[in-house]
C-alpha positions in Angstrom: -50.9 21.5 -10.9 -51.1 17.5 -11.3 -49.5 15.4 -8.5 -45.9 14.4 -9.3 -43.5 11.7 -7.6 -41.4 13.5 -5.5 -39.7 12.5 -2.0 -42.1 14.0 -0.2 -44.6 16.6 -0.4 -44.2 19.8 1.2 -46.5 20.3 4.5 -47.2 24.1 5.4 -48.2 24.9 8.9 -51.7 26.6 9.0 -52.4 30.2 10.0 -52.7 31.0 13.8 -56.4 31.6 15.2 -55.8 35.3 15.0 -55.5 34.9 11.1 -55.9 38.1 9.0 -59.2 38.8 7.8 -60.1 37.8 4.4 -61.0 41.3 3.5 -57.4 42.1 3.7 -56.3 39.9 0.8 -56.2 40.9 -2.7 -56.8 37.6 -3.9 -60.2 37.2 -5.9 -61.1 34.2 -4.3 -60.1 33.3 -1.0 -60.8 29.8 1.5 -61.7 30.4 4.9 -61.9 27.5 7.4 -64.3 28.5 10.0 -64.4 25.5 12.1 -62.3 22.1 11.7 -63.9 19.6 14.5 -65.3 16.6 13.2 -68.6 15.4 14.9 -70.9 16.5 17.1 -69.8 16.7 20.7 -68.4 20.2 20.9 -64.7 21.1 22.1 -63.5 23.9 23.7 -60.4 24.1 20.9 -62.0 23.6 17.6 -65.2 25.0 16.6 -67.7 22.8 14.4 -67.1 21.9 10.7 -67.6 24.9 8.4 -65.8 26.8 5.6 -66.4 30.2 3.6 -65.4 30.7 -0.2 -65.2 34.5 -0.9 -65.4 34.9 -4.8 -65.3 38.5 -5.6 -66.4 39.6 -2.7 -69.2 37.5 -2.2 -69.5 34.9 0.6 -70.3 31.2 0.4 -70.6 29.0 3.6 -70.2 25.5 3.2 -71.8 23.8 6.3 -72.7 25.7 9.3 -71.2 23.6 12.6 -71.1 24.8 16.1 -70.1 28.5 16.1 -70.1 29.2 12.5 -71.8 32.7 12.9 -69.2 33.3 15.5 -66.1 32.2 13.6 -67.5 34.0 10.5 -66.9 37.1 12.0 -63.9 36.5 13.8 -62.6 35.5 10.5 -63.3 39.3 9.4 -66.0 38.4 7.0 -68.5 40.8 5.6 -72.1 39.5 6.8 -73.6 41.8 4.2 -71.4 39.8 1.9 -73.0 36.6 2.6 -74.6 35.3 -1.1 -74.9 31.6 -0.1 -75.2 28.5 1.9 -74.1 25.3 1.0 -75.2 22.2 3.3 -73.1 18.5 2.4 -75.7 16.7 4.5 -78.1 17.0 7.5 -76.2 15.8 10.4 -76.4 18.0 13.5 -72.6 18.9 13.5 -72.9 20.3 9.7 -76.2 22.4 10.4 -76.6 23.2 14.2 -75.7 27.0 13.4 -77.3 27.2 9.9 -80.6 29.2 10.9 -78.7 31.3 13.3 -77.6 33.3 10.4 -81.2 34.6 9.3 -82.3 34.3 13.2 -79.7 36.8 14.0 -78.3 38.8 10.9 -81.5 39.0 8.2 -82.4 42.5 8.2 -79.6 44.0 10.9 -78.3 47.2 10.1 -74.9 47.8 8.7 -72.4 45.4 8.9 -74.0 43.2 11.6 -76.3 41.9 8.7 -77.8 41.0 5.5 -80.6 42.8 3.5 -80.2 40.9 0.2 -82.0 37.5 0.1 -79.4 34.6 0.0 -79.3 31.4 -1.8 -79.3 28.1 0.2 -78.8 24.6 -1.3 -79.1 21.2 1.0 -79.9 18.1 0.5 -83.5 17.0 0.3 -85.4 14.5 1.8 -84.1 10.8 2.0 -87.6 9.7 1.8 -87.7 7.8 4.8 -89.7 7.6 8.0 -88.6 9.9 10.9 -88.0 7.8 14.0 -87.9 11.3 16.1 -90.8 11.1 18.9 -93.4 13.7 17.8 -92.1 13.7 14.1 -93.9 11.6 12.4 -93.7 11.5 8.5 -90.6 11.4 6.2 -87.3 13.3 7.5 -87.3 16.6 6.5 -85.1 17.9 3.7 -83.1 21.8 3.8 -86.7 23.3 2.6 -88.6 21.6 5.2 -86.1 22.0 8.1 -85.9 25.6 7.4 -89.5 26.2 7.3 -89.9 24.2 10.5 -87.0 26.1 12.3 -88.8 29.2 11.3 -91.7 28.2 12.7 -89.8 26.9 16.1 -88.7 30.6 16.4 -91.2 32.6 15.2 -91.5 34.2 18.6 -88.4 36.3 18.4 -89.1 38.0 15.0 -93.0 38.2 15.5 -92.0 40.3 18.9 -89.7 42.1 16.9 -92.0 42.9 14.0 -94.6 44.1 16.5 -91.9 46.7 17.6 -91.3 47.6 14.0 -87.5 46.3 14.9 -87.1 43.5 12.7 -88.2 41.2 9.6 -89.0 37.7 9.2 -85.7 35.8 8.4 -87.6 33.5 6.0 -87.7 36.4 3.4 -84.3 36.5 3.0 -83.9 33.1 2.5 -84.1 31.3 -0.9 -84.1 27.7 -0.1 -83.4 25.0 -2.4 -83.5 20.9 -1.8 -80.7 19.4 -3.8 -81.7 16.1 -5.5 -79.7 13.7 -7.4 -80.3 12.9 -11.1 -82.7 10.4 -11.7 -80.3 8.6 -13.9 -77.7 8.4 -10.9 -80.1 5.5 -9.7 -79.7 6.6 -6.0 -81.6 5.8 -3.1 -81.5 5.7 0.7 -80.6 2.0 0.1 -78.0 3.0 -2.4 -76.5 6.2 -1.4 -73.7 6.8 -3.7 -73.5 5.0 -6.7 -70.5 5.8 -9.2 -71.8 9.2 -11.1 -71.0 12.0 -12.8 -70.9 15.6 -11.4 -74.3 17.6 -11.6 -74.8 21.4 -11.8 -76.3 22.7 -8.6 -75.9 26.4 -9.0 -74.5 28.9 -11.7 -74.3 32.8 -11.3 -71.8 35.3 -12.2 -69.4 34.2 -9.7 -69.2 30.6 -9.6 -70.3 27.4 -11.1 -71.2 24.8 -8.3 -71.1 20.9 -9.0 -72.0 17.9 -6.7 -71.6 14.2 -6.5 -73.2 12.0 -3.8 -70.8 10.5 -1.4 -71.2 7.5 1.0 -71.8 8.4 4.9 -73.4 5.5 6.7 -77.1 5.9 6.4 -77.4 9.5 5.5 -78.9 9.9 2.2 -78.2 12.5 0.0 -75.1 13.4 1.4 -72.6 15.5 -1.1 -69.5 17.1 -2.1 -69.6 20.3 -4.2 -67.1 22.0 -6.1 -66.9 25.5 -6.8 -65.3 26.5 -10.2 -64.5 30.5 -10.7 -62.5 32.4 -13.1 -59.6 32.6 -10.6 -59.5 28.9 -9.2 -61.2 25.5 -8.4 -62.2 24.3 -4.9 -63.8 21.1 -3.8 -65.3 20.2 -0.2 -65.6 16.3 0.1 -68.1 16.9 3.2 -68.2 13.7 5.4 -67.4 10.4 3.5 -66.2 6.8 3.3 -63.4 6.7 0.2 -65.2 7.1 -3.0 -64.3 7.6 -6.7 -67.3 10.2 -7.0 -64.7 12.5 -4.9 -61.7 11.9 -7.4 -64.0 12.7 -10.1 -65.2 15.8 -9.0 -61.9 17.0 -7.8 -60.1 16.1 -10.8 -57.3 18.9 -11.3 -58.9 21.1 -9.0 -56.5 23.5 -7.4 -57.8 23.0 -3.6 -59.2 19.9 -2.3 -60.7 20.4 1.5 -61.4 17.0 2.6 -62.5 15.0 6.0 -59.7 13.2 7.8 -59.8 10.5 10.5 -57.2 8.9 12.4 -58.3 5.4 13.2 -56.1 4.5 16.2 -57.2 8.2 17.7 -60.3 6.6 18.7 -59.3 3.9 21.1 -58.9 6.4 24.3 -62.4 8.3 23.6 -64.5 5.7 25.7 -66.6 4.7 22.5 -68.6 1.7 22.1 -68.0 -0.8 19.4 -70.3 0.1 17.7 -69.9 3.9 17.2 -66.1 3.1 16.4 -67.3 0.6 13.7 -69.6 3.1 12.3 -67.0 5.9 12.1 -64.4 3.5 10.5 -67.0 2.5 7.9 -68.4 6.3 7.0 -65.0 8.6 6.9 -61.7 8.4 5.1 -58.6 7.4 7.1 -56.0 10.2 6.7 -53.7 7.6 5.3 -56.0 7.4 2.3 -55.9 11.5 1.4 -52.4 11.7 -0.4 -53.7 8.7 -2.9 -57.0 10.5 -3.5 -55.4 13.8 -3.8 -52.8 12.2 -6.2 -55.4 10.3 -8.3 -57.6 13.6 -8.5 -54.1 16.0 -9.6 -55.4 18.5 -7.3 -52.8 21.4 -6.4 -53.1 21.4 -3.0 -54.8 19.3 0.0 -56.4 20.6 2.9 -57.5 18.2 5.6 -60.5 19.2 8.1 -63.2 17.6 9.9 -60.3 15.9 12.1 -61.2 13.3 13.7 -60.5 13.1 16.7 -60.6 16.6 16.9 -59.0 16.8 20.7 -55.6 17.9 20.9 -55.1 16.3 23.7 -55.7 12.8 21.9 -54.2 13.7 18.4 -52.2 16.4 18.3 -51.7 19.1 15.5 -47.8 17.4 15.2 -49.2 14.1 14.6 -51.9 15.1 12.1 -49.0 16.8 10.0 -46.8 13.5 10.4 -49.8 11.7 9.0 -50.5 13.8 6.2 -46.9 13.6 5.2 -46.6 9.9 5.2 -49.7 10.2 3.3 -48.6 12.0 0.7 -45.1 10.5 0.5 -46.8 7.1 0.2 -48.7 7.9 -2.5 -46.2 10.2 -4.3 -48.4 13.2 -4.0 -46.4 16.5 -4.8 -48.5 19.1 -4.3 -49.2 21.3 -1.2 -50.4 19.6 1.9 -52.1 21.7 4.6 -53.6 20.6 8.2 -56.8 22.7 8.5 -57.0 25.0 11.7 -60.2 27.1 12.7 -59.7 30.6 10.8 -57.1 29.3 8.5 -56.9 31.4 5.2 -55.7 30.4 2.1 -55.9 32.6 -0.9 -56.8 30.4 -4.2 -55.2 31.2 -7.5 -55.6 28.7 -10.7 -52.0 26.8 -10.8 -50.9 28.4 -7.6 -52.4 27.8 -5.0 
């Protein structure tokens, strides 16, 4: 599974948008990319960043970008199988569809909804003051954000419950703020010190661990690793290059990593300040081969593509860039360009 020196790493094309439903797979663990766009602006041909990991028939969603609920269903995933949601950080493009899951599906009958509580894990508060008008005090973490979302959308469940046709979505969420160990010495001014992975959650399906990653002013921002009896998958979240991801991903079967093509930013009409921010808080696609090789992962999957517009950076260009990155780093594992609804069975040592 470790990387080896070869002439060029194999780069496989991803599944089409009409990928077979995950339920058709015999794999005990399956990865589904629900959306692969990087950044808040909505696109017509890529959905917002979101992924799903199906473990022994239970589904764990990582990030909930624009259209995550729609893509979840289009992928053939079972809403009653939803067991957990993990948020890497609280930027809008990673959370905008988060509360849509409970608001639309909690308590719904049959395959349209879920009736068992789901576990939600996401960053705690950064501990800094909000600069948003009308929102004084510290910025909310995941627990407080969920509470506020429930209050903002209180009318709908109230009306339904008045007519005995619904439930309070909050009753089907067990929400947990993820805070880094105090020993890491992390803070809003020191967002991602070098650290060892720490445990976020463990059950009969999976052990989930995390590390802090650097992503501009965002704190906390996490990468997550899912270890199962059948294979391991790591999600980088949004991050600049960091040794923390390499530590977390050591010998994993799959590394799902964000990808930035700097030259693609030039034609987007962005301010120089925004370009500088993007460059400093994300990972150049040219670095992915090195990160995969140093991690010793079996398969590298590029997602959170920026720019995501195919008219700016075509899929063929992304694949070429990934091949070059793998070849330069002598990464001998598989390399995949992530596309919406791509489905990948995960098997330890054989992904």
